[in-house]
N, C-alpha and C positions, 0 to 999 in steps of 0.2 A: 645625322640627317639621312632619311630614307628617300632617295631620289625616285625610286619606282612608285612609291605611294603618291608623291607629288605629280609624277608623270601620269599616273592612272587618273587622279582627280582632274588634273588640267585637261587631259585628253578627252575625258568623258564630258566635262562641262563645255569645252570648245565644240566637240562633235554635236552635242545637243543644241547648242546655240546656232551652229551652222545649219543643221537640219531644220530647226524652227524658222530661221531666216529664209531658207529655201522654200519651205512650205508657204510662208507669208508671201514671198514673191510669186510663187506659183498661183496662189489665190488672186493676186493682183493681175497676173497675166490672163487668168481665165475670163476676165471681162465681166464677171458677175458681182464683183466686190466694188471695184472702182470703175467708173464710166469714162474717165478721162483717157485720152490717148496715152499710151505708155512709150517711153523712150525705147529705141531699138536695142540698147544694151541690156535691157531688163532680162531677156531670155538667156543671154550669155552669162549674166550674173547668177541667175537661177541655177543653171547647169554647173557653174563653177562652185557655188556654195554646196551643192549636192555632192560633187566630187571631193571637195575638201572634207565634208562630213564623213565620207568613207575613210579617208586617210587618217583623220583624227580618231575614228572608231578603231582602226587598226592599232594606233598608238595606245589607246585606252586598253584594249584587250591584251596587247603584248606586255604592257607595263603591269597589268593585273597578274598575268602569268609569271612574270619575273619577281613580283613582290613575294617576300617570305612570310608576311604576317598571316595571310590566308593562302593555303596551298591550292591554287587553281591549275588544273591540267587541261588538256584538250577536251576531255569529257565535260568538265564543269563549265567550260566556256561555250561549247557548241550544243549541249543537250539541256533543254529547259528542265528545271527541278532536279538536276544532278548534283548541284552544289549543296554542301552541308551548312554553309554560311549563308544565312538569309535566302533560302532556296526560292521562295516566291519572288522576292525583290530582284534576285539575279535573273530569274526566268523572264521577267519583263524585259530586261536588257538583251537577253538572247533573242527573244522574239523581235525586238526592235532592230537588232542587227540583221536578222534575216529579212525583215521588211525593207530595210535600207538597201541591202544588196539586191533584192528583187526589183525595187523601183529603179535603182541606178543601172543595173544590167539591162533591163528591158528598155530603158531610155537610150542606152547605147545601141541597142538593136532595133530601135523604133522603126526604121525604114525596112527592116527585114521581117517584121512580125505584123499580124493584122492590127489595124488601128484600134479596133474594139478591145482586143486582148491587152494592148498597151494601156489603153485608158482605164480598164478595170484594175489592172495592177497598179497604175499610177495613182488611182484613188486610195490605194493602200498607204499613201503618204499621211493621211489623217490617222490611220491606225498606228503608223510609225511614230507620229508626233505624240499620240496618247500613251503608247507603251514606253517610249523613251522618257517621257515626263514622269510617269509612275516610277520607272526605274530610278530616275534622278532623285525623286523625292523619298524613296524608300530604301534604296541600297547604299547610298553614299554615306560617308562619315560626316558629311556636312548637312545632314537633314535638320539640324537645329536651325533656328532662325538666324541665318547669316546673310551677308550681302549677296552671295551666290544664289541661295534659295529664294530670296526676295526677288531677284532678277528672273529666276525660273518661273515664279508665280506670276509676275507682271507680264512677262512675254507670253506665258500660257494663256492668260486671260485675253490678251490681244489677239492671238491666233484663234482662240475659240470664238471670239466675237466675229472675226472675219469668216470663219467656217459657217457660223450661224447665219450671217448675212448672205453668204453664197447659197446656202440651202433654202433660206426663206425668201430671198429677193428674186424678183423677176429678171429674166435675161434682158439686158439693155439692148435696144435697137440701135443699129448704126445711124449716124446723123442723117444720112441720105434717106433712110426709110421712115424717119420720124416726120409726121405731118405737122405743119404749124397749126396752132390752135385757131379755130375759126369762130368768129363772133357774128351772129346773125343780127344785122342792124335793121332789117326790114320793119320790125315792130316799132322801133324807135323813129324811123323815118316817117311812118304813117302818123304817129302822134304829133310830130313836128309839122307835117304838111297839111 
């Protein structure tokens, strides 16, 4: 039994799932997908899932480097297209890792950097989701129709639908700003009277 192979697979799947869940919660927090009030713990969960995604990405990368089946060194792990094993598929993962680090590090520094810069980098979460999904579907040894890949596909469709709704949908107005619908009853009263 090759424990590094299992650790690499599990670490990658868990990191992807945590990042996807964090993106979905971030969309819910944006207020443009769901109009209902959100519980106060939602932001904490969003941050927690993003931090866990970083930890499991580290587990994934470390296990890949320790595995003897494909020799991955620092160059193959940190430089896109440097790998001789599925170079394009691995490059998607390298790019996703950099996007994850950029989003998480700027979120930790949010109060020390301009809000506009933080927002622009944070929108990279969508790129992160896309590149990590392509990496999961093309680089892994589980790319055949297995339960893991079916889960990746279903969760991807859900997140893509949320992104589309956020982009296409109008910004909801707070309840205090929404005017109640008015019905003009003057014509009806004239007919009755």
